[in-house]
N, C-alpha and C positions, 0 to 999 in steps of 0.2 A: 504494500500500500504506500503510495507516494503522498507526502504531506508537505504543506507549505505554511509558513508562519512568519512573524516579524523577525527580521534579522538585524545584525549579523548573529553568528553563533554566540550563545551565552546569555541571551535575553531570557526574561521570565517566560515569555511566550515559547521559547525554545524548550525550556524545562517542562512546560505543560504538553508541548507537542511530542516530546519523547515518551510520554505515557501512551501515545497512539502508535508510534512507529520509530524505529531507530534511524530510518531514512527520512531526513527533513531538509527541505530546501527553504530559501528565504526570499522575502520581498521587503522593500523599504517602506511600505505603507500598508495600512489595513485595507484600504480600498483596492489595492493591487491584489491582495490575498483573496478577497471576496470575488473579484473579477476572474481570477485564475480558476477558482472552483466553479463558478457559474459557467465559464467557458469550457469546462471539462478537461482542463489541463492537469488537474490534480484530483485525487480521490477524496482528500480531506484538507481542510484549512482550519487553523486554530487562531482565534482572535480574542483579545480581551474585551469584555463587555461591561464589567463593573468592578470597581474597587471599593472596599469597605470604608475608606477614608474620603477619597475624592469623588466617589459616585460613578456615574455611567461614563463610558468612553464614547463621546458623541460621533467620532468618525465611524465607529463600528455600527452605531444605530443608523446613521445615514446610509451607509453602504448596504445594510440589510434591507432598508426600505427601497433601495434603488435596483438591486439585483435579485434574480430568482435563485435562491439556494435553500437548502434544508439544514436544520439544526438536529444533529443526531446524538449529541452528548454534551454534558457540562463537566468541566474540570475546574476544581477549586484548589488553589495553591496558596500557602502562606507566603507573604512577602517579607523577606529579611534583607534590609538594606545595609550595606557596608560602605565606608569611605575608603577608596583605594587610590594610592599615588606612589610615585617612585620614592619620595621621601616626604618629610613633613613641611617642606617649603614649596608652596604653590600659591598662585593668585587667582585661579579660575577653577570652578567646579562645573562639570558637564554631565548631564544625564537627561533622561526623558522628562518631559514637563511634569508628568504625574509623580515621578520619583522625587523630583525637586520639591514638589508641593507636599508630598508625604513626609518629608524630612525638614519641613520649614522651621519648626521650633528648634531643632538641633543646629541647623545652619545659622539661624539668627543668633543663637547663643554662642556657638563656638567659632564661627567664621563670618562675622557680620560684615567684614570688608571685602570678602571674596566676591568676584564677579560670577554670577550664575548663568550658565548657557544651556538652553533647552535644545536637545538633539533628537534624532529619530528614535533612539532606543537606549536603554541602559547599557547594552553591550557596546554601542557606538561611543558612549562617553567613556567607558572603560578602555576601549581601544585608543581613544585620544590621550588618556592618561598614560597608557603604555608607550605611546609615541612621543609624548611631550612632557617633560618634567615639571613644567609650569602649570599643568592641568591635573586635577583630581577627578575621579569618576565615582559615581554612586551605582552600585550593582550588588548582586549576590556575593557573599564572601568567597564562594568557590571560584570566583573569577580572579582571585589573587594569585600571585606567583608570576613567573616569567617576567621578572623585573618590577612587579607591583607589590607593594606592601599593603596589608589590611590595617589601616590606621585606627579604625573604630568599627565595631559591629553593632547591629540592631539599633541603627540611628533613626529609624522611623518613629514618628511621633506617637503612634499607637501600637502596642505589642500585638493587638489582635488583627493587624493589617493583613488582608487577604484579597485575592483577585479571582473573579469568575472568568473563565474562558469558555467560549462556545466552540464546539467542533462542528465545522460546516461540511456539507457534502452536496453533490449534485442533486437537483430537485427530485430525480427519480428514486433517490434513496430515502426520501422522507418517510417517517413511520408514525402511526397513530399510537404506538405503544410506549409507555414510560410514565414516570411519576410527575413530570413537569411538562408544560407546553409553552411555546412562545408563538405569538403572532403579531402582525402589524396591521393597524387599521387606519385607513384614510377615509373619513366620513364625507369629505367634500361638502361640508355643511357647517352652519354657524347659527345657533339659536340658544336661548336660555335653557339650561338643563341638559345640553348635549352630553357632557361628560357623565352626568348622573345616569342618563339613558344607556350609555355604553357600559357602565359598571353594574347597574342593577341586575341584569340577567345572571351575573355570577353570584351576587349576594343572595338572590332568590333561590339559588340551587346549592347554597352552602359550598361554593368554590372559593378557596382562598386565593386572593391576588397577591403574588409575591413581589411584583414590580409593575409600576405604571409610569411611563415616561412620555412626555410630549416633545416633539421636535418640529421646527418650521418645515412646512411642505415644500417651500421654494416656489410655490405657485403665486402666492400673494401674501401681503402682510397680514398677520393674525390668523393664518390658515395653518393647521397642524396635522401631523401624523402621530398616532399613538402606538407606542410599543408596550405590549402587555405580556407578562408571565403569569401563569396560574399553576397551582399545585394540583393538577389533574391531567389525565391523559386525553388525547383527542378521541380515543376509542370509547370513552365513557359517554353514555347517553346524555348525562347532564351537561357535559361540555358541548356536545353536538347541538343540544337545544339552545344553550346560551349563544353559541356562535350563529345559529340560524336567526336569532333575534337581532344580533349585531349586524349581520349581513343585510337585514332588512333596513336597519337604521342607516347603514352606509351604502344604500342602493345606488346612489349617485357617485360613489367612490369605489373603494375596494377593500377587501380583507385578505391578507396574505397569511396562510397557515404555514409557519416554518417547520412545525413538526413537534413530536413528543420525544422525550429522552429521559435518561437517568443521570445521576450525578456521581462523580468520582472525586475523591480528595487525594491530591498528590503532594507529597512533602518535597 
């Protein structure tokens, strides 16, 4: 099975992807990963969807609304950030924007004068630190060595820091079986009580909503796409009934069923 995720080698996405396959290729953006799976270039793609501190990854949400793919698995991994550099003298800290945000308290306290640079991935920041002694990177402590020292471990502001990754597949691999389901709704409508109408079908059937997120549709100002996760499988009658109501509400828009799946925790 060929798998693609956010590169380069050593990202947290890479760690999650290795739970799927030992053979992993890389792309420089989430959008490119989703496109590669939608086009059939890869059997699976792994993208971050939500962090326990910084919330949803908006690029992933937008790409899932734009392309036809399936979600076949959820991988949850703890995030352990370390500060890595060639030595203790540096003036710039580079990492993914979410990693910088997740370590904001530590960086403000210990390195208030350092310049912070957001790059495409944690591994990219680590590689910059390996190539340039004036740069420190933030990444998993296992990325130390080969000229890099681990100056500090577990520098994230919350010890419970974890990230959810979705395993994507071509649309023909979508399954109704699993304990969780994800779908995207574009109602193409705007009236008082619209969001309530979209949520009530689940409450009426005792279906727990585990995530509800809105993103601009890009069609016009104030127009939104809704991303919804539920703790129920698409195979269940109650889920089918709720979705039938939502599809009626969104009859001028669309409902995309990304599929049902189970969750795996990877250390």
